[in-house]
BATI-705052 format. One record per residue (C-alpha): residue in one letter; chain; x, y, z. Coordinates in nm, 4 decimals, decimal comma. Layout:
residues N
<type = A	mol = A	c1 = X	c2 = Y	c3 = Z>
...
end
This chain:
residues 283
<type = X	mol = A	c1 = 10,2131	c2 = 10,2147	c3 = 10,1444>
<type = X	mol = A	c1 = 10,5560	c2 = 10,2270	c3 = 10,1705>
<type = X	mol = A	c1 = 10,8684	c2 = 10,3297	c3 = 10,3400>
<type = X	mol = A	c1 = 11,2275	c2 = 10,2272	c3 = 10,2793>
<type = X	mol = A	c1 = 11,2648	c2 = 10,1066	c3 = 10,6395>
<type = X	mol = A	c1 = 11,0755	c2 = 9,7983	c3 = 10,7497>
<type = X	mol = A	c1 = 11,0202	c2 = 9,9254	c3 = 11,1026>
<type = X	mol = A	c1 = 10,9694	c2 = 10,2947	c3 = 11,1747>
<type = X	mol = A	c1 = 10,9949	c2 = 10,4782	c3 = 11,5061>
<type = X	mol = A	c1 = 10,7130	c2 = 10,7128	c3 = 11,6017>
<type = X	mol = A	c1 = 10,7490	c2 = 11,0102	c3 = 11,8290>
<type = X	mol = A	c1 = 10,4534	c2 = 11,0398	c3 = 12,0640>
<type = X	mol = A	c1 = 10,2106	c2 = 10,9578	c3 = 11,7874>
<type = X	mol = A	c1 = 9,9884	c2 = 10,7290	c3 = 11,9954>
<type = X	mol = A	c1 = 9,8606	c2 = 11,0048	c3 = 12,2205>
<type = X	mol = A	c1 = 9,8440	c2 = 11,3120	c3 = 12,0017>
<type = X	mol = A	c1 = 9,6224	c2 = 11,4097	c3 = 11,7119>
<type = X	mol = A	c1 = 9,7486	c2 = 11,6973	c3 = 11,4987>
<type = X	mol = A	c1 = 9,5940	c2 = 11,9335	c3 = 11,2494>
<type = X	mol = A	c1 = 9,6925	c2 = 11,8369	c3 = 10,8986>
<type = X	mol = A	c1 = 9,8118	c2 = 12,0736	c3 = 10,6289>
<type = X	mol = A	c1 = 9,8383	c2 = 12,0403	c3 = 10,2521>
<type = X	mol = A	c1 = 10,2019	c2 = 12,0335	c3 = 10,1440>
<type = X	mol = A	c1 = 10,1789	c2 = 12,0170	c3 = 9,7625>
<type = X	mol = A	c1 = 10,1695	c2 = 12,3530	c3 = 9,5867>
<type = X	mol = A	c1 = 10,0372	c2 = 12,2013	c3 = 9,2631>
<type = X	mol = A	c1 = 9,7116	c2 = 12,0006	c3 = 9,2675>
<type = X	mol = A	c1 = 9,7290	c2 = 11,6413	c3 = 9,1470>
<type = X	mol = A	c1 = 9,4642	c2 = 11,4128	c3 = 8,9980>
<type = X	mol = A	c1 = 9,4563	c2 = 11,1052	c3 = 9,2207>
<type = X	mol = A	c1 = 9,7735	c2 = 11,0612	c3 = 9,4305>
<type = X	mol = A	c1 = 9,7879	c2 = 10,7068	c3 = 9,5691>
<type = X	mol = A	c1 = 10,1217	c2 = 10,6549	c3 = 9,7445>
<type = X	mol = A	c1 = 10,4065	c2 = 10,8561	c3 = 9,8962>
<type = X	mol = A	c1 = 10,7631	c2 = 10,7442	c3 = 9,9594>
<type = X	mol = A	c1 = 11,0539	c2 = 10,9547	c3 = 10,0875>
<type = X	mol = A	c1 = 11,4099	c2 = 10,9274	c3 = 9,9569>
<type = X	mol = A	c1 = 11,7007	c2 = 11,1683	c3 = 10,0099>
<type = X	mol = A	c1 = 11,4622	c2 = 11,4344	c3 = 10,1353>
<type = X	mol = A	c1 = 11,2283	c2 = 11,4209	c3 = 9,8361>
<type = X	mol = A	c1 = 10,8741	c2 = 11,2892	c3 = 9,8205>
<type = X	mol = A	c1 = 10,7956	c2 = 11,0516	c3 = 9,5343>
<type = X	mol = A	c1 = 10,4212	c2 = 11,0389	c3 = 9,4733>
<type = X	mol = A	c1 = 10,2401	c2 = 10,7990	c3 = 9,2424>
<type = X	mol = A	c1 = 9,9276	c2 = 10,9390	c3 = 9,0761>
<type = X	mol = A	c1 = 9,6842	c2 = 10,6954	c3 = 8,9133>
<type = X	mol = A	c1 = 9,5395	c2 = 10,9651	c3 = 8,6903>
<type = X	mol = A	c1 = 9,1884	c2 = 10,8497	c3 = 8,7795>
<type = X	mol = A	c1 = 9,0729	c2 = 10,4971	c3 = 8,6944>
<type = X	mol = A	c1 = 9,2830	c2 = 10,2527	c3 = 8,9041>
<type = X	mol = A	c1 = 9,2593	c2 = 9,9662	c3 = 8,6521>
<type = X	mol = A	c1 = 9,2521	c2 = 10,1390	c3 = 8,3137>
<type = X	mol = A	c1 = 9,5475	c2 = 10,1277	c3 = 8,0754>
<type = X	mol = A	c1 = 9,5205	c2 = 10,4858	c3 = 7,9533>
<type = X	mol = A	c1 = 9,8746	c2 = 10,6207	c3 = 7,9879>
<type = X	mol = A	c1 = 9,7766	c2 = 10,9081	c3 = 8,2173>
<type = X	mol = A	c1 = 9,9601	c2 = 10,7820	c3 = 8,5268>
<type = X	mol = A	c1 = 10,2438	c2 = 10,9917	c3 = 8,6712>
<type = X	mol = A	c1 = 10,5105	c2 = 10,9736	c3 = 8,9379>
<type = X	mol = A	c1 = 10,5825	c2 = 11,3141	c3 = 9,0876>
<type = X	mol = A	c1 = 10,8924	c2 = 11,4326	c3 = 9,2686>
<type = X	mol = A	c1 = 10,8195	c2 = 11,6924	c3 = 9,5352>
<type = X	mol = A	c1 = 11,0490	c2 = 11,9008	c3 = 9,7527>
<type = X	mol = A	c1 = 10,9824	c2 = 11,9459	c3 = 10,1273>
<type = X	mol = A	c1 = 10,8600	c2 = 12,2949	c3 = 10,0338>
<type = X	mol = A	c1 = 10,5871	c2 = 12,1467	c3 = 9,8138>
<type = X	mol = A	c1 = 10,7323	c2 = 12,2221	c3 = 9,4700>
<type = X	mol = A	c1 = 10,6193	c2 = 11,9485	c3 = 9,2300>
<type = X	mol = A	c1 = 10,7852	c2 = 11,8208	c3 = 8,9123>
<type = X	mol = A	c1 = 10,7174	c2 = 11,5137	c3 = 8,6972>
<type = X	mol = A	c1 = 10,9651	c2 = 11,2345	c3 = 8,7691>
<type = X	mol = A	c1 = 10,8146	c2 = 10,9782	c3 = 8,5279>
<type = X	mol = A	c1 = 10,5059	c2 = 10,9804	c3 = 8,3086>
<type = X	mol = A	c1 = 10,3103	c2 = 10,7680	c3 = 8,0595>
<type = X	mol = A	c1 = 10,2309	c2 = 10,5048	c3 = 8,3224>
<type = X	mol = A	c1 = 9,8779	c2 = 10,3678	c3 = 8,3412>
<type = X	mol = A	c1 = 9,7774	c2 = 10,3705	c3 = 8,7086>
<type = X	mol = A	c1 = 10,0787	c2 = 10,3593	c3 = 8,9441>
<type = X	mol = A	c1 = 10,0140	c2 = 10,2810	c3 = 9,3095>
<type = X	mol = A	c1 = 10,2356	c2 = 10,1286	c3 = 9,5807>
<type = X	mol = A	c1 = 10,6108	c2 = 10,1882	c3 = 9,5717>
<type = X	mol = A	c1 = 10,9428	c2 = 10,0745	c3 = 9,7161>
<type = X	mol = A	c1 = 11,3053	c2 = 10,1767	c3 = 9,6601>
<type = X	mol = A	c1 = 11,6008	c2 = 9,9412	c3 = 9,6122>
<type = X	mol = A	c1 = 11,9497	c2 = 10,0417	c3 = 9,5000>
<type = X	mol = A	c1 = 11,8359	c2 = 10,3764	c3 = 9,3582>
<type = X	mol = A	c1 = 11,5469	c2 = 10,2219	c3 = 9,1669>
<type = X	mol = A	c1 = 11,1889	c2 = 10,3191	c3 = 9,2426>
<type = X	mol = A	c1 = 10,9551	c2 = 10,0223	c3 = 9,1890>
<type = X	mol = A	c1 = 10,5794	c2 = 10,0757	c3 = 9,1492>
<type = X	mol = A	c1 = 10,2782	c2 = 9,8614	c3 = 9,0751>
<type = X	mol = A	c1 = 10,1007	c2 = 9,9655	c3 = 8,7565>
<type = X	mol = A	c1 = 9,7736	c2 = 9,7814	c3 = 8,6821>
<type = X	mol = A	c1 = 9,9226	c2 = 9,4385	c3 = 8,5981>
<type = X	mol = A	c1 = 10,2926	c2 = 9,5287	c3 = 8,5803>
<type = X	mol = A	c1 = 10,5742	c2 = 9,6100	c3 = 8,8205>
<type = X	mol = A	c1 = 10,7864	c2 = 9,8921	c3 = 8,6817>
<type = X	mol = A	c1 = 11,1185	c2 = 10,0306	c3 = 8,8010>
<type = X	mol = A	c1 = 11,2646	c2 = 10,3786	c3 = 8,7454>
<type = X	mol = A	c1 = 11,6199	c2 = 10,5009	c3 = 8,7951>
<type = X	mol = A	c1 = 11,6121	c2 = 10,7722	c3 = 9,0615>
<type = X	mol = A	c1 = 11,8965	c2 = 10,9557	c3 = 8,8901>
<type = X	mol = A	c1 = 11,7114	c2 = 11,0300	c3 = 8,5675>
<type = X	mol = A	c1 = 11,3567	c2 = 10,8909	c3 = 8,5816>
<type = X	mol = A	c1 = 11,4219	c2 = 10,6362	c3 = 8,3070>
<type = X	mol = A	c1 = 11,2412	c2 = 10,3017	c3 = 8,3185>
<type = X	mol = A	c1 = 11,4885	c2 = 10,0197	c3 = 8,3872>
<type = X	mol = A	c1 = 11,2594	c2 = 9,7374	c3 = 8,5042>
<type = X	mol = A	c1 = 10,9366	c2 = 9,5871	c3 = 8,3768>
<type = X	mol = A	c1 = 10,7645	c2 = 9,2702	c3 = 8,4966>
<type = X	mol = A	c1 = 10,4417	c2 = 9,1628	c3 = 8,3303>
<type = X	mol = A	c1 = 10,2115	c2 = 8,9981	c3 = 8,5867>
<type = X	mol = A	c1 = 9,8998	c2 = 8,9862	c3 = 8,3697>
<type = X	mol = A	c1 = 9,9083	c2 = 8,6054	c3 = 8,3948>
<type = X	mol = A	c1 = 9,7780	c2 = 8,6425	c3 = 8,7512>
<type = X	mol = A	c1 = 9,4484	c2 = 8,7766	c3 = 8,6181>
<type = X	mol = A	c1 = 9,4818	c2 = 9,0890	c3 = 8,8314>
<type = X	mol = A	c1 = 9,4218	c2 = 9,4398	c3 = 8,6981>
<type = X	mol = A	c1 = 9,4777	c2 = 9,5993	c3 = 9,0388>
<type = X	mol = A	c1 = 9,8247	c2 = 9,5226	c3 = 9,1659>
<type = X	mol = A	c1 = 9,8437	c2 = 9,7562	c3 = 9,4604>
<type = X	mol = A	c1 = 10,0852	c2 = 9,7770	c3 = 9,7508>
<type = X	mol = A	c1 = 10,4545	c2 = 9,6839	c3 = 9,7723>
<type = X	mol = A	c1 = 10,6632	c2 = 9,6069	c3 = 10,0780>
<type = X	mol = A	c1 = 11,0241	c2 = 9,4833	c3 = 10,0902>
<type = X	mol = A	c1 = 11,0863	c2 = 9,1177	c3 = 10,1765>
<type = X	mol = A	c1 = 11,4662	c2 = 9,1383	c3 = 10,1561>
<type = X	mol = A	c1 = 11,7248	c2 = 9,3053	c3 = 9,9342>
<type = X	mol = A	c1 = 11,6195	c2 = 9,1015	c3 = 9,6334>
<type = X	mol = A	c1 = 11,2441	c2 = 9,0574	c3 = 9,6600>
<type = X	mol = A	c1 = 10,9174	c2 = 9,2275	c3 = 9,7469>
<type = X	mol = A	c1 = 10,5640	c2 = 9,1344	c3 = 9,8461>
<type = X	mol = A	c1 = 10,2889	c2 = 9,2677	c3 = 9,6195>
<type = X	mol = A	c1 = 9,9133	c2 = 9,2719	c3 = 9,6820>
<type = X	mol = A	c1 = 9,6520	c2 = 9,2118	c3 = 9,4126>
<type = X	mol = A	c1 = 9,3395	c2 = 9,3789	c3 = 9,5480>
<type = X	mol = A	c1 = 9,0877	c2 = 9,2666	c3 = 9,2883>
<type = X	mol = A	c1 = 9,1673	c2 = 8,8952	c3 = 9,3242>
<type = X	mol = A	c1 = 9,2406	c2 = 8,8915	c3 = 9,7009>
<type = X	mol = A	c1 = 9,5951	c2 = 8,7597	c3 = 9,6600>
<type = X	mol = A	c1 = 9,9532	c2 = 8,8352	c3 = 9,7602>
<type = X	mol = A	c1 = 10,2656	c2 = 8,7570	c3 = 9,5568>
<type = X	mol = A	c1 = 10,6402	c2 = 8,7377	c3 = 9,6149>
<type = X	mol = A	c1 = 10,8282	c2 = 8,9099	c3 = 9,3338>
<type = X	mol = A	c1 = 11,1943	c2 = 8,8327	c3 = 9,2733>
<type = X	mol = A	c1 = 11,3782	c2 = 9,1343	c3 = 9,1364>
<type = X	mol = A	c1 = 11,6902	c2 = 9,1286	c3 = 8,9217>
<type = X	mol = A	c1 = 11,7832	c2 = 9,0531	c3 = 8,5636>
<type = X	mol = A	c1 = 11,5473	c2 = 8,7552	c3 = 8,5432>
<type = X	mol = A	c1 = 11,2462	c2 = 8,8622	c3 = 8,7545>
<type = X	mol = A	c1 = 10,9750	c2 = 8,6185	c3 = 8,8567>
<type = X	mol = A	c1 = 10,6738	c2 = 8,5941	c3 = 9,0856>
<type = X	mol = A	c1 = 10,4841	c2 = 8,3349	c3 = 9,2850>
<type = X	mol = A	c1 = 10,1663	c2 = 8,3431	c3 = 9,4904>
<type = X	mol = A	c1 = 10,1690	c2 = 8,3296	c3 = 9,8692>
<type = X	mol = A	c1 = 9,9105	c2 = 8,0570	c3 = 9,9237>
<type = X	mol = A	c1 = 9,6764	c2 = 8,1681	c3 = 10,2046>
<type = X	mol = A	c1 = 9,4107	c2 = 7,9360	c3 = 10,3471>
<type = X	mol = A	c1 = 9,1609	c2 = 8,2186	c3 = 10,4006>
<type = X	mol = A	c1 = 9,2168	c2 = 8,4981	c3 = 10,1442>
<type = X	mol = A	c1 = 9,2122	c2 = 8,8636	c3 = 10,2518>
<type = X	mol = A	c1 = 8,9102	c2 = 9,0561	c3 = 10,1237>
<type = X	mol = A	c1 = 9,0510	c2 = 9,3213	c3 = 9,8900>
<type = X	mol = A	c1 = 9,4134	c2 = 9,2582	c3 = 9,9928>
<type = X	mol = A	c1 = 9,5773	c2 = 9,6002	c3 = 9,9983>
<type = X	mol = A	c1 = 9,8372	c2 = 9,7391	c3 = 10,2424>
<type = X	mol = A	c1 = 10,1395	c2 = 9,5250	c3 = 10,3351>
<type = X	mol = A	c1 = 10,4145	c2 = 9,5517	c3 = 10,5987>
<type = X	mol = A	c1 = 10,6715	c2 = 9,2805	c3 = 10,6684>
<type = X	mol = A	c1 = 10,8376	c2 = 9,1958	c3 = 11,0007>
<type = X	mol = A	c1 = 11,1405	c2 = 8,9899	c3 = 10,8955>
<type = X	mol = A	c1 = 11,2384	c2 = 8,8977	c3 = 11,2536>
<type = X	mol = A	c1 = 10,9046	c2 = 8,7320	c3 = 11,3264>
<type = X	mol = A	c1 = 10,8411	c2 = 8,6320	c3 = 10,9655>
<type = X	mol = A	c1 = 10,5035	c2 = 8,7998	c3 = 10,9854>
<type = X	mol = A	c1 = 10,3444	c2 = 8,9690	c3 = 10,6891>
<type = X	mol = A	c1 = 10,0935	c2 = 9,2242	c3 = 10,8180>
<type = X	mol = A	c1 = 9,8148	c2 = 9,3081	c3 = 10,5776>
<type = X	mol = A	c1 = 9,4896	c2 = 9,4974	c3 = 10,5521>
<type = X	mol = A	c1 = 9,2038	c2 = 9,4743	c3 = 10,3050>
<type = X	mol = A	c1 = 8,9880	c2 = 9,7254	c3 = 10,1217>
<type = X	mol = A	c1 = 8,6887	c2 = 9,4952	c3 = 10,1497>
<type = X	mol = A	c1 = 8,4728	c2 = 9,3124	c3 = 9,8988>
<type = X	mol = A	c1 = 8,1947	c2 = 9,4097	c3 = 9,6579>
<type = X	mol = A	c1 = 8,2107	c2 = 9,7754	c3 = 9,7546>
<type = X	mol = A	c1 = 8,1556	c2 = 9,7024	c3 = 10,1241>
<type = X	mol = A	c1 = 8,3820	c2 = 9,8353	c3 = 10,4035>
<type = X	mol = A	c1 = 8,4442	c2 = 9,4854	c3 = 10,5384>
<type = X	mol = A	c1 = 8,8214	c2 = 9,4845	c3 = 10,5044>
<type = X	mol = A	c1 = 9,0217	c2 = 9,3422	c3 = 10,7942>
<type = X	mol = A	c1 = 9,3596	c2 = 9,3986	c3 = 10,9594>
<type = X	mol = A	c1 = 9,5780	c2 = 9,1018	c3 = 11,0474>
<type = X	mol = A	c1 = 9,8890	c2 = 8,9011	c3 = 10,9646>
<type = X	mol = A	c1 = 10,0173	c2 = 8,5856	c3 = 10,7995>
<type = X	mol = A	c1 = 10,2805	c2 = 8,3761	c3 = 10,9771>
<type = X	mol = A	c1 = 10,5090	c2 = 8,2884	c3 = 10,6880>
<type = X	mol = A	c1 = 10,6980	c2 = 8,0318	c3 = 10,8951>
<type = X	mol = A	c1 = 10,3847	c2 = 7,8205	c3 = 10,9437>
<type = X	mol = A	c1 = 10,3288	c2 = 7,5146	c3 = 10,7190>
<type = X	mol = A	c1 = 9,9756	c2 = 7,6356	c3 = 10,6465>
<type = X	mol = A	c1 = 9,9515	c2 = 8,0089	c3 = 10,5815>
<type = X	mol = A	c1 = 9,6479	c2 = 8,1691	c3 = 10,7443>
<type = X	mol = A	c1 = 9,5325	c2 = 8,5286	c3 = 10,7721>
<type = X	mol = A	c1 = 9,4878	c2 = 8,6021	c3 = 11,1433>
<type = X	mol = A	c1 = 9,2703	c2 = 8,9104	c3 = 11,2183>
<type = X	mol = A	c1 = 9,3961	c2 = 9,1407	c3 = 11,4950>
<type = X	mol = A	c1 = 9,0720	c2 = 9,3306	c3 = 11,5529>
<type = X	mol = A	c1 = 8,7019	c2 = 9,3008	c3 = 11,4763>
<type = X	mol = A	c1 = 8,7024	c2 = 9,6582	c3 = 11,3408>
<type = X	mol = A	c1 = 8,6444	c2 = 9,6581	c3 = 10,9641>
<type = X	mol = A	c1 = 8,6820	c2 = 9,9283	c3 = 10,7014>
<type = X	mol = A	c1 = 8,8091	c2 = 10,0392	c3 = 10,3619>
<type = X	mol = A	c1 = 9,1698	c2 = 9,9829	c3 = 10,4645>
<type = X	mol = A	c1 = 9,4494	c2 = 10,1026	c3 = 10,2378>
<type = X	mol = A	c1 = 9,8023	c2 = 10,1708	c3 = 10,3693>
<type = X	mol = A	c1 = 9,9745	c2 = 10,0023	c3 = 10,6646>
<type = X	mol = A	c1 = 10,3046	c2 = 10,0524	c3 = 10,8485>
<type = X	mol = A	c1 = 10,4632	c2 = 9,8612	c3 = 11,1365>
<type = X	mol = A	c1 = 10,6396	c2 = 10,0574	c3 = 11,4114>
<type = X	mol = A	c1 = 10,9148	c2 = 9,9562	c3 = 11,6521>
<type = X	mol = A	c1 = 10,6806	c2 = 9,9592	c3 = 11,9498>
<type = X	mol = A	c1 = 10,4461	c2 = 9,6841	c3 = 11,8242>
<type = X	mol = A	c1 = 10,1929	c2 = 9,9202	c3 = 11,6703>
<type = X	mol = A	c1 = 10,0387	c2 = 9,9206	c3 = 11,3267>
<type = X	mol = A	c1 = 9,9404	c2 = 10,2459	c3 = 11,1589>
<type = X	mol = A	c1 = 9,6618	c2 = 10,1989	c3 = 10,9030>
<type = X	mol = A	c1 = 9,4632	c2 = 10,4288	c3 = 10,6757>
<type = X	mol = A	c1 = 9,0876	c2 = 10,3774	c3 = 10,6445>
<type = X	mol = A	c1 = 8,8805	c2 = 10,5583	c3 = 10,3837>
<type = X	mol = A	c1 = 8,5654	c2 = 10,4940	c3 = 10,5935>
<type = X	mol = A	c1 = 8,3511	c2 = 10,6111	c3 = 10,2993>
<type = X	mol = A	c1 = 8,3980	c2 = 10,7528	c3 = 9,9495>
<type = X	mol = A	c1 = 8,3826	c2 = 11,1072	c3 = 10,0782>
<type = X	mol = A	c1 = 8,5811	c2 = 11,3182	c3 = 10,3228>
<type = X	mol = A	c1 = 8,5585	c2 = 11,0862	c3 = 10,6242>
<type = X	mol = A	c1 = 8,8917	c2 = 10,9039	c3 = 10,6145>
<type = X	mol = A	c1 = 9,1061	c2 = 10,8360	c3 = 10,9206>
<type = X	mol = A	c1 = 9,4517	c2 = 10,7153	c3 = 11,0142>
<type = X	mol = A	c1 = 9,4364	c2 = 10,4705	c3 = 11,3042>
<type = X	mol = A	c1 = 9,6871	c2 = 10,3053	c3 = 11,5321>
<type = X	mol = A	c1 = 9,6384	c2 = 9,9407	c3 = 11,6321>
<type = X	mol = A	c1 = 9,8252	c2 = 9,7883	c3 = 11,9245>
<type = X	mol = A	c1 = 9,9297	c2 = 9,4407	c3 = 11,8135>
<type = X	mol = A	c1 = 9,9422	c2 = 9,3127	c3 = 12,1714>
<type = X	mol = A	c1 = 9,5935	c2 = 9,4085	c3 = 12,2891>
<type = X	mol = A	c1 = 9,3961	c2 = 9,5137	c3 = 11,9822>
<type = X	mol = A	c1 = 9,3383	c2 = 9,8686	c3 = 12,1092>
<type = X	mol = A	c1 = 9,2599	c2 = 10,1163	c3 = 11,8303>
<type = X	mol = A	c1 = 9,3279	c2 = 10,4919	c3 = 11,8447>
<type = X	mol = A	c1 = 9,2388	c2 = 10,7490	c3 = 11,5767>
<type = X	mol = A	c1 = 9,5356	c2 = 10,9751	c3 = 11,5052>
<type = X	mol = A	c1 = 9,4044	c2 = 11,2491	c3 = 11,2780>
<type = X	mol = A	c1 = 9,1881	c2 = 11,5335	c3 = 11,4052>
<type = X	mol = A	c1 = 9,0309	c2 = 11,6298	c3 = 11,0728>
<type = X	mol = A	c1 = 8,8804	c2 = 11,3793	c3 = 10,8235>
<type = X	mol = A	c1 = 9,0814	c2 = 11,2989	c3 = 10,5105>
<type = X	mol = A	c1 = 8,9342	c2 = 11,2570	c3 = 10,1633>
<type = X	mol = A	c1 = 9,0640	c2 = 10,9143	c3 = 10,0595>
<type = X	mol = A	c1 = 9,3740	c2 = 10,8480	c3 = 10,2736>
<type = X	mol = A	c1 = 9,5728	c2 = 10,6025	c3 = 10,0662>
<type = X	mol = A	c1 = 9,9297	c2 = 10,4702	c3 = 10,0851>
<type = X	mol = A	c1 = 10,0958	c2 = 10,6984	c3 = 10,3416>
<type = X	mol = A	c1 = 10,4479	c2 = 10,7131	c3 = 10,4821>
<type = X	mol = A	c1 = 10,6065	c2 = 10,8435	c3 = 10,8028>
<type = X	mol = A	c1 = 10,9042	c2 = 11,0777	c3 = 10,8031>
<type = X	mol = A	c1 = 11,1992	c2 = 11,0744	c3 = 11,0446>
<type = X	mol = A	c1 = 11,0294	c2 = 11,3182	c3 = 11,2812>
<type = X	mol = A	c1 = 10,7200	c2 = 11,0988	c3 = 11,3136>
<type = X	mol = A	c1 = 10,4946	c2 = 11,3056	c3 = 11,0879>
<type = X	mol = A	c1 = 10,2471	c2 = 11,1164	c3 = 10,8716>
<type = X	mol = A	c1 = 10,2477	c2 = 11,2075	c3 = 10,5026>
<type = X	mol = A	c1 = 9,9347	c2 = 11,0802	c3 = 10,3302>
<type = X	mol = A	c1 = 9,7666	c2 = 11,1280	c3 = 9,9949>
<type = X	mol = A	c1 = 9,4146	c2 = 11,2668	c3 = 10,0065>
<type = X	mol = A	c1 = 9,3385	c2 = 11,0758	c3 = 9,6908>
<type = X	mol = A	c1 = 8,9867	c2 = 11,2026	c3 = 9,6271>
<type = X	mol = A	c1 = 9,0877	c2 = 11,5696	c3 = 9,6355>
<type = X	mol = A	c1 = 9,4274	c2 = 11,5432	c3 = 9,4655>
<type = X	mol = A	c1 = 9,6416	c2 = 11,6585	c3 = 9,7568>
<type = X	mol = A	c1 = 9,9127	c2 = 11,5333	c3 = 9,9915>
<type = X	mol = A	c1 = 9,8644	c2 = 11,6031	c3 = 10,3634>
<type = X	mol = A	c1 = 10,1043	c2 = 11,6164	c3 = 10,6588>
<type = X	mol = A	c1 = 10,0235	c2 = 11,5930	c3 = 11,0291>
end
């Protein structure tokens, strides 16, 4: 999931569940992530198979009114995204690609196939020059240095995260919050954090609740918002986890079909892909 801000304020979201509505006028194939920039929604669409290099991946640009146009095409399976200096970065199977927001042209390409991953997934900013990237299929997280000579290195974690997926970084506490999609097709993913200031990096679970976790966002009031597919049918939920006491609250009233890498707008509304039905929902 991702947003351009590292910490997002929420307006009364912990106590209210709202009816969601579809906001895209044109159906999509398999939208995976949403990011907002200058009032527009940028939506990555895997095209179907999340690991296949088939050239059917697309990044859409959508107005607040739901009008959809193609921003960039001929990707393979784009997923998580982040924006730096008017460049939209996305994971794409085993590459990180960057597109100029002014014209949709590709201006960045980092080949990470040496990691052995075919499912680079979420992106979250580390600072102005680097990002964290999850590799779901190999249970790993990487730091990617952006710029003219890009590079990457693994964040060595003592106890790897099962299906490492959503990422959110708290730079003040040097905590990288993460959630996992699980292992071997089982909803045994966890939610927790890694203290990056510690000599030995460990994944510390924050709750015993497990699931098919996808997107994650950290709020200013010590809450994590996480999407959970629950099952591969229309049963998905968006939950809120209190970091201080582990309390979990379900935020959506109606089930979502594959809630993936969501974002939160300035008014506190959650914008999430319903990946399995090809729509983008707001509530």
